[in-house]
N, C-alpha and C positions, 0 to 999 in steps of 0.2 A: 629854791625849788622844793624844799621839804615842806613848805607851808601849803595847806590845802584850801584855805579861804578863797572863795571865788573872786573876790575883788583884787587879790594879789596874784592870782594865777594868770599867766599870759599864754596865748596861742603861740605856736612857733613863728608865725608871721609877725606877731607883735614883738616877740622875744628877739628875733633877728634884726629888728631895727636898731638894737643896741649891741648885738653880738655877732653880726655878719662880718665877713672879711673886709668888706668895704667900710663898715662903721669903725672897725678896729684898726683900719689903715694897714691891712696885711695883704694887700694885693701886690702883684709884681710891679705895677705902675708906681706904687709908693716906694718900693725897694729901689727901683731904678733912679728915683729922685735923690737917693742917698749917695749915689756913686758919682764918679768923675769920668767924663768921656776922654779917652786918650787914643792916640793913633800909634799902631805898631810900626816902628821904623823899618822893620824887615820886609813886611808885605803890604803895608799901608792899610791894614784892616782896622776899623774902629772898634775899640773895646771899652767896657765900663769897668773902672777899678773901684773896689770897695775895701774898706778896712776889714780885717778879719773879725773884729769885734762887732761891726755892723751886721754882717751876714750871720754870725753865730747868734746874735741877739734876735734877729728876725726868724731864724730857724727855731729857736727856743720858744718864741711867742706863737709860732705856727703849731708847734707840737702841743703847747698848752691849750690852744683853742680847739684843736682836734680832740684832745681829752675832754674838754668842756662839752663839745658836741656829743661825744659818746656817753658822757654822764647824763645829759638830758635825754638821750635816746633810751637809756636804761630806766630813767625816771618815768618816761612816758609808757614804758612796757611793764609797769608794776600796778598791782591792785586793780581797781575799777577802770583806771586809765587804759590798761591793756585791753580790756573787753569793750569798753564804750568810748574810749578816747577822752579828750578834755572838754568838759561841758562849760560853755560860756553863757553869759547873761545872768540877770538877777531874777527875772520872772519867767520860769521855765515851764513849758508844756511838754509832758512826757507821753508820747504816743507809742503804744506797744502792740506788736503783731503776735497773736496767739494762734494763728491758723495752722502752724506746723508743730504743734506741741502734743501730738497724740502719743508719742513715746514717753513714758513716764520719767525715766532717768533724764531725758533731755529737758523735760519741764522742770524737774527739781533743780538741775544745774542752772537753768535760766532764772528761776526764782532766787536762787542763792546769789547769782551775779547782780540781779536787780536790787536786792537788799544791800549789797556792798555799795552799789551806786548811790543809793539813798543815804547811807551812813557816811560815805566818804566825800561826796560832792554835793548832792542835792540838799542836804541838811544845812548848808551854808548859804543857800539862796534866800531871797526875800519872799517869793511866792512860788506856788507849785500847782500844776493842774495835771491830772492823770486820766488817761483814756486808753482802753484796750479795744482791739478790733479784730474781727475775723470776717465772717460774712456780714455781721451786724456790728455796731459800735456799742461800747459799754463805758460811759464816763463814770468816774468815781464821785465827782462833785458837779454842781451846775455851773460853777465859776471858779477861777483860780483862788486858792486859799493862802493866807499869810502863814509863813512857816512858824510853827511852834511845836511843842512836845505832842500835843493832841493830834495835830495834822500829820506829823511824821508817823505816829502810831497807826493812824488810819491808812496811810500809804503803805506801811509794812503789811498790815492785814490784807489790804487789797492785792498786794503782790502774792501773798501766800494762798489766796483764793482764786488765782487765775486758772482758767480752764480752756481747753481747745475750743476753737470757734469756727471751724469750717474753712471757708475761702479766705483770701487776702484782699479785702476791699479797701485798699489804701485811699482811693478817691473819696469814699464816703467819710473816712476818718478825717481827711484833710478839710472837707467841706464843713465838718463840725468844728474842728479845732481852730480854723481861721476866723470863726465868729468871736473868738476870745481876744478882744482888742487890747487887753492889758498885757498880754505876753510879749516879751522881747526876745525870746529864744525858744526854739522848737527842736526837741530831740525825737527823731523818728527811728524806732528800732524795728527792723524787718528781718525775718528769717526764712522767707520763701518767695516764690515768684508772685508778683502782684497780678491781680485780676485785670488791671488796665495797662495798656501799653505806655511806653515812655512819653510819647507825644502828647497824650491826653493829660497825664499827670503833670508834666513840665509846663504845658500851656496853662493849666488851671492854677498851678502854684505861682507861676510868674505873674498872672493877673491879680491874684489875691495879695501878693507881697509887694506889688507896685506902690511906692510911696510910703511903705511901712519899714521901720527899723526892726526887722525881725530876722534873727540869725537862725539859719537852718543847719542842723547837724544830723546827717543821715548815718545810721549805724547798720551795717550788714552783719547780722549775728549768726555765726556758725552756719552759713549757707553754702551748699555744695553746687548750686546751679550757676554755671557761668553766665547764663542769660540774665538771671536775677542780679548778679553782681554788676554786670554792665549797665542794666537799667537804673539801678539805685545810685551807682557812682556817677553816671551821667546826669541823673536828676539833681544830685547835689551840686554839680558843676554848673548846670544850666540856671539854677536859682542863686548862684554865687554863694553857695554854702560850703560846708566842710563835710567830709565823709570819713568813715572809719570801718575797716573790714576786720572781723575777728574770726578765728578758727580755733576750735577746741582741740584740733589734732596736732597742735604744737607748731603749726606753720607760722612764719613771721607775719605779724600784723601789718596791714597796709592802711595808711591814713594820710590825710592832707598834712598833718603836723610832721609825721615821720618823713614824708617825701621831701619836703622843703629842707629838713634838717640833714637828711642823707645827701641831698644834692650839695649843700654848702660844705659838708664834711668832705665829700669827694673832691671838691674844688681845692680845699686846703691840702689834701693829700697829694693831689697832682702838682700843685705849686711847690710843695716841699720836695717832691721827687725831681722836679725840673731843676730846682736850685742845686741839688746834690749832683746831678748829672752834668750840668752845663758850666758850673763855676770851677775854675782851675786855681789852685793855690800857687802863689809865687813866693820866691825867697824874699824875706823882709816883712812877712806878716800881712800881706795884702792878697786880695782875691780879685780875679778878673773874669770877665765873660764877654764873648763876642756878641755884639748887638744883633747880628744876624741869627744867632742861636737862641737868644732869649729875648723875646719881643714883648712889648707891653700889650700887644693884641691878645696874648694868652689870658690876661686878667679879665678881659672883656668878652671872652668867647661865650657866645650864646649856647644854650642847651641844644638848640636845633643843629648845631654844627657836629654833634656826635651821632646824628642820625645817618642812615645809609644814604649815599649820594647817587644820583642817576649817572648813567654812562656819559663819559666826556664832560663831567661837571666842571673840571678845571680848565677846559678848553676855551678858546675865545667865543664870544657871542656872535652867532651868524644869523642875520635876519634875511630870510628868503622872500623875494618879491613874488607875487602870484604869476603863474605862467600864462594867464589869460587876462584879457581886458574886460572890464565890466561892460555888459551889454544888456539891453532889454530882451525879454523873452521873444519878442517878434523878430529882432535881428538875429538872435541865437538860433531860432528855428529855421531861418533861411539857410543856415549851414548844416544844422544837425537834425532837421525835421525828416519825416518819412519821404517827402517828395525830393528833398535834397540828397538823401541817401538812396534814392531809387528803390524804395521799398513799398510802393503802393501796388494795387492789384494789376493795373495795366502794364506797369513796368516789369512786374514779375512774369506775366504771361507773354509779353512781347517777344522774347527770344525764341519761344516755341511756336510762333505763328508762321504760316506758309502762305503761298499764293491763294487768293480767293477761288472758290468753286461756284459755278453758276448752276442752280437747280430751281425747279418749279416748286413754289410753296402754295399748297391748296388753300390755306386760310386767306392768303393775300391774292390768290388767283393771278399770280404772275411769277416770273423768274427773277430770283434775287441772287446776289453774290454773298458768299460766306467764307469764313476762314477754316481750312481743314487742318486739324492737328494730327500729325502722323508720328507722335512719340509713343512711349510705352503705355500699357494699360493703366499703370499707376498715375502717370501724368494726365491721361485722359480723364480719369476719375477725379483728380484734383481740379482740373479745369471745369468739369461738369458741376462739381460741388460749389465752386465759387459763383458760377453763373446762376445756379439754382438758388443759392442764398440771396443773391442780388435780386432775383425775380420775386423771392418771397417777401423781401423788405419793400420792394416797389411793385405792387401788383399791377400797376398800369402798364408795366413793361412786359406783359404776357406775350406780346408779339415776338419779342426777342426769344422767349422760351420756345415758341413754335419754330422759329428760325433754327434754333439749336437742334431741335428734334429732327427737323427736315435735313439738316446737314450731317446726320448720323453721329452726333456727339453724345 
């Protein structure tokens, strides 16, 4: 782990292929295979019996691998790896955001960190391409350059001449750098909120990276905006890349490499704690554990199992059938329509109707029968309003209107 050459350095995902608990056969399932199942004659409970040497050796190996994980974590948190993470690939495109560098001490710290990145990691690559962006983009070269002393000198001078550049037009920078087909790794360093939303950036990046073996490494540099952190972290995950968050305030760095490593380290600690709590020492140099207490399921526990569970999560699954039968709208309205519910105009007015009254209607030149409403003034007004509205909609029914007038409504 002390070697810096890019071809020998592995990401945590690659490193864990050889040093995970599963690869080292340090899971509880592997331990259980080393024991013998016995039955307790007193209560009939099945137990697993191990030699003391087997359990002690397993605990010792677990302690060693935990120490190994902690050593790698410390290695990842040193020098330029602490600020920018572990840069993979041999032909690297360096895309740098200078939009939030108006504060001079912040700019000087950023330039110092970039110089360390060049001297500690980028100098061992085969090719390099540099681009800064703010509102506009500013490439150092027209195409990627093969690494040599002269190219590294130009890159260092370029870093020292960086200046604030207004907004954070990441989309424009991506459009330019994706035209460099020779690159196999892209390091995007952003320190402020991007001008474009996540959806636009992710959609464009996914289209441009389709079919290309291009590693995306997104670095969130000393950014205090939670929105920017969320956008850039999600962008890295959507393009199946890696992310690294750095804060100069002494906060613990967050990155893809550290997350996987801390997760594996915690699994090892939980397993060691479980063994110490559940195994009981017997006279004669053997150790036993109840199968019900220590299960092989512990070794295969998914990360999601540690998340909060909904209410009654452990209860039996209950499938409820719908309380109504499937019907067409026509059939459903026969039961639930206005007519079925007696909510049309005539059904509302019917309870308030009384015996008809005969009077002479001048416009008809004859006596006609009508209905006299003898309720309150409010009810009379409501009745008159509905009939007036009806006559307005259907002007051919003006005769009805005259009937209403003649009936003192």
